[in-house]
N, C-alpha and C positions, 0 to 999 in steps of 0.2 A: 423247251418250256422253262426249265431251270435257268438257262442262260438269259432268257428274256426277263425273268424275275430279278436276276442280279443286276441287269441293266437298269431296271426300274428303281431298285434300291440305290444304285450309284447316282442316279439323276435326282433323287429326292432331296429336298432342302435341308434335311437333318444332317447331311454330310458337309454342309458349309461350315466355315470357321465359327467357333463358339461365340455367341453373342454375349455382351457384357451382362445382360439381365438374366441369362439362364443360370439357375442355381439348383443344387440338389442337397437335401438334408434328410436325416432320419428323425422321425417323430414318434412320440408315444413310448419311448423306452427310458432306460435309466442312463441319462446323459446323452451327449450328441453323437455317440458312436453305437447307438442301439435304437431300433425302431423300424417302422415301415417307411417306404421311400416316398418322398414328396418332391416334385420338381416345380420350379418357378419359371414359367415361360409365357411370353406375350403378355406380361403384366398380371398373370394369374397363377395361383398354385393349383396343382393337380397331382393325382397319385400315379403310380406305375403298376400296371397289372402284372400277374405272374403266369400268364399263359406262355408256354414254351420256355419256362424259366430254366436258367442254367447257373451252375456254380460260378462260372466266369463272370456273370453279371455282378454277383456279390463281391467278387475280387476287385472289379473296377470301381464299384461303389465305395467300398471301404478305403481304397487307395486314394480316390479322388477327393474325399473329404478329410484326408489326413488322419485316418483311424486305423492304419495298419492293414490287416487282411481279415477276411471273414472267418469266424470260427464256428458259427452255427446259424441256422435260420429255421423258422417255423411258420405255419400258416396262421393268419389273423383274419377273423371274420370281417368281411367287407362292410357289413351294416354298421360297424363301429367307425368306419372311415368313409364318410359320404363326401365325395369330391369328384371333380372332372378327372377322367382318365386321360392324361396327356400321352403316356407311352404304354405300349403293350406288345407282346410277342417280340421282346427284345432278345437279341442273340449276340453275345460278346465273345471274343476270342481270348480276352484277359489282358491284352496289351494296350487297350484303348485308354486315353487320358480321362475322358468323360463318358458317362453312360450314353449320351446322345451321339457319340461317335460310333457306337455299335449299330448293327443292322436292326431296323424296326420299320414298320410300314409307314411311319410318319406321325407327326404331332396330331393326336386326337383322331387318328384314322382307323384304329382297330378297337371295336367295342369289346368291353371286358365282360365276358359271359360267366366267369367264375365268381363265386361269392367269397373269395379269400384274396388276400395280398400277402406278400412275404414280410415278416418281421425279422430283421437281420441283426446279428450281434457281431461287432468287429472286435479285433484282438486288443486294441488299445483303449485305455480309459483316460479321460482328460480331467485334471484337477485344477481349480483356479484358486488364487490367493491374492490379497492385496499386500504387497511387500512394503513394510514401513519400519518405524522404530519399535523396540520391544514395548509392549503395553498398549500399543495403538491398534484399535479394532475398527474395521469398516472404512478404512481410508488407506490409500497407498498406491504404489505402482502395480499395474495389473500384470500378473505373471501366471504362466501355465506350467504344469508338469504333465508330460505324457507318460503314462504308466503301462507297463507290460508285465503281467503276472506278478504284480505287487512291487516291481522294481522300476526306478526312474529310467526311462528310455531317452527322454529329451526334455529340456527346459527352455523357456524363452519368454518373450513379452509380446504384447500386441501394440500395433501402431496404426495411426490414421490421422492424416492432416486435417480431416473433417470430422473428427470424433465429436459426437453430439450426445445430448441428454438421453435419447432413446436407447442408444447402445449402452450408455452408462447405467440406465435403469435395468437392463437385462442382467448386467453384472451384479448390481446390488441385490436384486430380487433372488438371483441364483445363490448368492452367499448369505441370504437371510439377513440382509442389512437394510431393508426398507427400500426407499427410492434414492436416486442420486440427488445430491444437492450442490455439487460443485465439480468443475472440470479444471483442476489446476494445471499450470504449465508442466511440460514434461520433466521428469526426474526430480520432482519436488520432495519425494519421501525417501528415496534410497539412491545411493551412488552405484550405478551399474557399470561394471567393467566390460570393455569390449574384448573380443567380439561377442555379440549376442544374436540370438535368432529373433527377428521381428516379423510378426504375422500381420500383414495389412488386413483390415476389416471394414466391411460395409454391410449394414443390415437393410435389405430391400423391403422387408415386411416384418415388423417386430411382433405382430400377432402370431405369426408362425414360428419365427426364430426365437427360441426360448433360451438358447445358450450362445454365448459370444463366439464359441468355436464354429457355430453354424454360419457366422457372418464373414468367415475368412474368404478373401478374394485371391486371385492369382497375383503374384507380386509385381503388378504393373504400376501400382501407386508408389510414388516416391516419398518415403518417410524414413527418417533416421533416428527418431526419438520415441521411446515407449510412452504409453498413455497412463495417466493417473486418474483416480476416481475418489471422490469423497461421498459417502452414503449418508442418508438421514439418521441412521443409528450410530453414527460416529459422534462422540462427545468431545468437545473442547474443554480443557481445564486451564486454570491459571491460579497464581498465588498473588494475593493482594495484601498491602499493608506492611510488608517486610522491608528489610534493609536493601533488598535487591529483587530482581525479577523471580529468583528461585527460592524465595522464602515468604512466609505469610499465611494468611487464611486461604484454605482451598475452596475455590468456586468452580461451578460448572455452568456452561452456557445452555440454558433451557430453550430459548428461542433466539432468533437472529438478534444479537446485540443485547440480550437480556441475561444477566449473570446473577446467580444466587449461591450463597454458601451451600456446600454439598448437603449438610444436615438439614437444610430448610427447603431442599429441592425435591423434585419427583424422582431423581436419579437414584438407583439402587447401587451403592458402591460395592464392587467386588474385585477391586484392584489392591495390590500391596503398595506400600509406600515407595518401594523401589520402582515398581511399574509406573506409578504416577510421576515420579521425578523423571524417569526415562521418557515418558510420554511428552513431557514438557521440555525435553532436551536440557535437563538440569542435572544430569548425573544420577547419583543414588541418594538415598535418604540417610541422614545422620542417625535417625532413630529407627528402631525395629518394633515399636509398639504396635498393637493392633489398631486397625482403622475402624474405630467404633464411634458412632455419633453419640455424644453425651448431651443430655437435655440442657445442661447448664452452659455449654460452650460448643463452638464449631471446631472442625478439624483444622489444625495448622501443620504446615510442613516446613522443614528446613533441609534443603537438598545440598549436596556436596559442592556443586558448581555455584559460583557467584557471578552474576551477569548484570552489568549496567551499560547504559549507552553513553558514548563520549563523542563530542565534536572537536576535531583537531584542526589547527591551522595548517597551511601548506608545508611548513617545516616540521610537521608532526608534533609540535608542542601543544600542550593543553591550553585552551583559551582562558584568559582571565574572565572575559565575557563568554560563557560557554554556549551561547545561543546562535552560533554560526560555525560552519566548517565542514570538513569531510566526515562522513558518518562511520563510526566504529562501534563494535561491541567490546567492552572490557570483560573478557571471559576469564575469570579467576586470575587476573593480573596480566593476561595476554591480549593485546589489541588485535582485533580481527576486523578488517575493512569490509564495508558493504559496497557491492558493485552497483553500477548505475543502469544496468539493463532493465528497461521498463520502469525505471524510477520516475514517479510522478508526484503531483501535488497532494494526493491522498496520503501517500507514504510520508511526505514531509510534514503534513499536519499532525500525524501520529507522533513524530519525533518532537516537534515543538511543544505539543501538549504534554508529552511524557516528561520533558525537561522543565516544564513551567515557564516556557519562553514565549508565551503568547501565540499569535497566529503565524502561519507560514507566509513568508514574503516571496521567496524564490526557491526553486529547487534546480539542481544542475548536475553536471558531470565533470569530472576532472579532465584537464587538457591533455594529460599523458597517461600511458599505461603504467600501472603499479603492479607489483608482484605479490601483494599481501591480501588479495581478495579472498574472503572465505564464504561470503553470503551474497546470493544473487537472486534475480527474478522475484524481488520482493513484491508482494501483492496484498496491500492492506485494504480493508473494507471501510476504514476511517472511524470505526467504533472501538478499535483496540486500545487497551490501556498502555501497551508497550509495543515497540517495533518488534520485539522478540516474539510476540503473539501472532504476528502477521505470517501468512503463508509465504514461504521462501524456499529456495534451494540452498542447502547448507553443505558446502564442499568439505570433504575430509582433509584435503591439502590445499594450501594457498594457490590461487590461480592469478593470472595476469588480467587486469581489467581496469577500466576507468572508475574511480571511486564516486559514489553518490555524495552529493553535498546539499546542504540546506541553509537558508538564511531565515531566521525567525524575527518577529517584530520586537522581541525583547532585546535585540542587539542594535536596533535602528533608533537613533535619537536625532534631534534637530536643535540647532542653536543659531543665534544671530551674533556674529563675532565682530570685534573691532569697531563697534558702534558706540554711541554715547550712553547706552543703557541696554538692559536685557531684552527689550522689545524693539530694538532697531539694530541693523548692522548687515553684514554679509551672511547670506544663507549658507550654512554648513550642515551636512548630513553625515552622521556616523554610519558607515557602511563597511561591513566585514572588519570591524575593529579600528577603522581609520576615519578621521574627520576629513570630509571632502567638500569642496565648493561645488556649486552648480552654475551652469551657464545661463546667461540672460536670454539667449535665442530660444524661441518657441515656448517660453515660460507662460503658463496659463494663470489667469487671475484666480482660478479656483485653488491652485497650488498655494498662493499667498494666503488665502482665507484659511485653509487647513492648517498651515504653520502657525498663524497668529492665534487661532482658536486652541491648538494643541498646547501652545506656550502660555495660555491664559492671558493673552495680550489683546483681547478684543478682536475687532475686524481689521483687515488690511487697509492701509491708506495709500493713496497715490504717492509715489516716492520721487522726490526731486533732488534728494541728497545723494552724495557719493561718498562711500566710506573706503577704507583701505582695501585694496584688491587682495592682499594676502598672498601667501606662498603655499597654501595647502594643495593637496592633490585635487583633481577635478573628477567628479562622478561621471562615469561614461554612460550609466543606465539612464533611460528616459524616466522623467518624473511627470506623471499625468494623473491629477486628482479629479474626482467627480464630486457632485453634491452629496454623495453617499459616503465619501471617504472620511473616516473618523480620525485618522492620524497619517503622518507622512509615510509610514510603513505600508499603508494600503495603496500608495501611489507609485511605488518603485516597480518598474517593468523590467523584464528580462532583455528587452531590445536595447541596443546601444545607440547613442546619439552622436552623430558626427559634428565636431565643433565647426562653427562658421568663422569666416575671416574676421579678425578684430573682435572676436566674441569676448565679452567681459563677464565677470562673476555677478550673480544676481544679488542686488541689495534690496532690503525690505524694511519698511517702517510700519509698525502696528499701531492701532488706535490707543493702546495703553502705554505707548512709549512716552516717557517723561524725562526731563532734564532738571537736575538740582543746580541751583545757583545761589550765591550770596550777594547782597546788595552792595557790599563794599569789596575792597581788595583783601580777600581772605578773612573777611569778618562782615557781620551784618545779619539782617533778617534772612531766614532760610526760605527761598522761593522755589517753586516748581513750575516749569513751563511744559504745557502739553497742548498739542494741536494748535499752536499759535496763541494760546491764552495763558496768563500768569495767575498762579495761585500761591497762597502762603501756608507754610507748615504750622499747624497749631500744636500746642503741647502744654504740659504742666509737670510738676515734680512727680506726679503719679504715672505719667506716660512718656516722659523724656528724661534720659539720664546721661551721664558723662560718656558711657560707651557708645551711645547713639550719636552724641556730638562728635566723638572721635571718628566715626564712620563718615559723617558729613564732611569733616575736614580732609580726611584722606581721599574721599571720592573727588574732592575739588583740587587735589594735589597741593593742599595747603598745610601739610604737616599734621601736628596733633592739635586737639582742642585744648585751649587754656582756660576757657570759661564759657558759660552759656547762661542766658537770661530769658525771661518771658515778658514780652511787651503786650500792652492791651490791644485786643482785636476789635475794640469798640468802633463801630461804623464800617468795619471791613466785612464784606460778604463773600469775597473770593477766597475762602479757606479751602485748603486741600482736603479731600474726602477721607484721608486716613491719617492716623498718627502711628509712630513706629517705635519698637523696642528692640534694639540690636544687641546681639551677643558677640563676643570676641571672635574675630576671624572673618566677619562679614566685610565685603568690600564695597557694597552698594546699599544705600538706604532702602532700595526696593527689594532687596533680598531678605530684609529683616521681618520679624513678626509684626503684623499690622492689625490695627483695630480702627473702627470708625470713630472719628473725633466727636467730642461733645461741643455743643454750640457756645459754651461759656469759656472754652479754652483760650489761652493767649497765643500770640505769635512767637515762635522760637527765634532767638538771635544767638549766634555763635561767634566766638573769637578764636581764631586758629593761630598757631605759632609761625606759620610760613607767610611768605609774601606773594 
C-alpha cells in the first residue's frame, strides 16, 4: 500500500519542473520573512494548510524566499485567513528547492480540516533604502540589507529590465514615501562599484505582494543594472537669481513644473544648509546660519561649488558666440563634458533657454570618443531652469564618450552677400560660427520668403540677376522652410544634402531691394531704383546733412562729398518714401536711420570728389 502511494505521488503533476507563475510568500507578518504561507498557482493565490506539518517544511520555505532558516512558528486561526487551500499535508525532507517539490497530494486536492495555519518567522530580516546623495530623501537606487541578529549578512540591489510603476509603488509605500512618480534610468543617484548582488524582481500580483523582496524571481532574467525610484514625497530644490546654479533664492517644486520660494510654499523645511547644498550637488554652504523663514524675505543660499554651463568649439576654445558647441559644465573652474547618450531636443531646449540663446535648432553627438565625460543619461522634462537641474548620471571620474552638442537659434543668422544692396545678393547662413553659402538645387520658394521677411526686406522676388559666387563654405544641412517658419533657424534640418552636378550658390532679390544712383558722373540728383521703377531722394537741411552725403558718394565709389544742394520737387510725384540721417561708419544709405519724408521736401543733389 505504501509503495502504491509513493508511485501516486511520483506521478502527480506537482513534481514537474517549476512553472514561472508559481510563487510563495509570507503574509501578515513583520516584513517579508515572517507570516503565514501563500502560494500563487494557476493565476490565483491560496494558502498552505498545516496538516502533517513538519519543521523541514519551514526550512524549505525560508530558504526558497531568501530569508535564511526558520527560527520559530506558531498557529494562526484560519478565520483570519480566508482563501483557497492550494497545498496541504506537505512533507519535505529539507533539501527541496521549492515547497511544491515536496510530497503532497496535489494542488487543491486535500481539504483543510484544521482551523489554523502556520505563521513562520525566518532568521533573516530585510531592510530597504534608496541610496542617493546626502540630504536626499525618497529617491535613489534601490538597495537591500539582509540582517541576521542585528548584523549585516548581505547587501545588494534589485534589477529588472521591465521595472514598472506597480513595483515602484510597493517600494515607496513600504518606505513611507507616498507613491512612485518616476523611474529614472539605472545608476542615476549613486555610483555602484562592481561586483554587486543583483536580485531580479517581478510582481505577479501587487495586491498580495506588499514588499519588493516578495517579488524576487529566479535569476533567469538578464539584467546588469540596478533600478532607481523617485517617490512622490521626494522634493526637488533649486536656487534662482544668483551668479550661478549654486547660489540664489531657495525654491521647492510643489507640483510638476511649479516652483515656489520655500518660505511661501507648503513645504516644511527640516534640512540644514549643508544638506540642501549637497541635495543640489553644490557642495556645502558658505554660511552656518539657521534655516528660518523670515516674514520680510525668503531664504537664500550660497554653496561652495560654482556651476555654469558652457558651449565649446571642437578645439575646446570658448565661443565668442556662445550659442553653439559641445555641452560642458564649468564646475568651479573645471570643465566637465556632458555625454550624448539619450541626448535629445528637450535637453537642448533647456540649454538654449538657460543661455538666453533662443530656440534649439539642432542637437547632436560628437564624431569621436572623448575621455572627459562626467555627466551622462541626461533626461530633462523641458521645464527646468538649468541643465544642472535635469535628472542625469554624474560620474565620479571622467569616462570615454561622445559629447553632447547643441546649436541654438541665437547663433544662426542670414545675410545677402556681394549684391548691390542689403536686400539682394548671395544667400549666406551663419552656422556653427561660420558663414556658409547654400546651393540652388531643391531650394524652396518658402525659404526665400522667410529670409526676406526676417531681413525686413518685404517679399521675395523672382531673381533673374546673377551675383558673385563667392568662396565661402557651403552649408551641407538641408534648408526646408514652411509657412509657419518665423526665421531661417526654424528651417535648418539635421539631414545632409548631396550637391548636384554644376550646382550653383543661391541668389536672392527681395522686394525692398533698392539701388542708389546719381544722374551725372559722380554728381547730380540722388535717385533710387526699386523693382524697375525710379524714385528721387527728398530732403532738407533738417533731414539731410554732410555725413549722409558722404555715405551716398562712398556707396557710389565716388570718393567724398564736396557739396550738396536741394532742388525743387515741384511737379515730381515719384519721391522716395524715406529720408535718411547717417552716422559715421555707415557704408550704405539704407543702413542709416530713416524717417518718412514730408511732401514739401526738395530733391537732394550731391557733388562728389571722384569721377
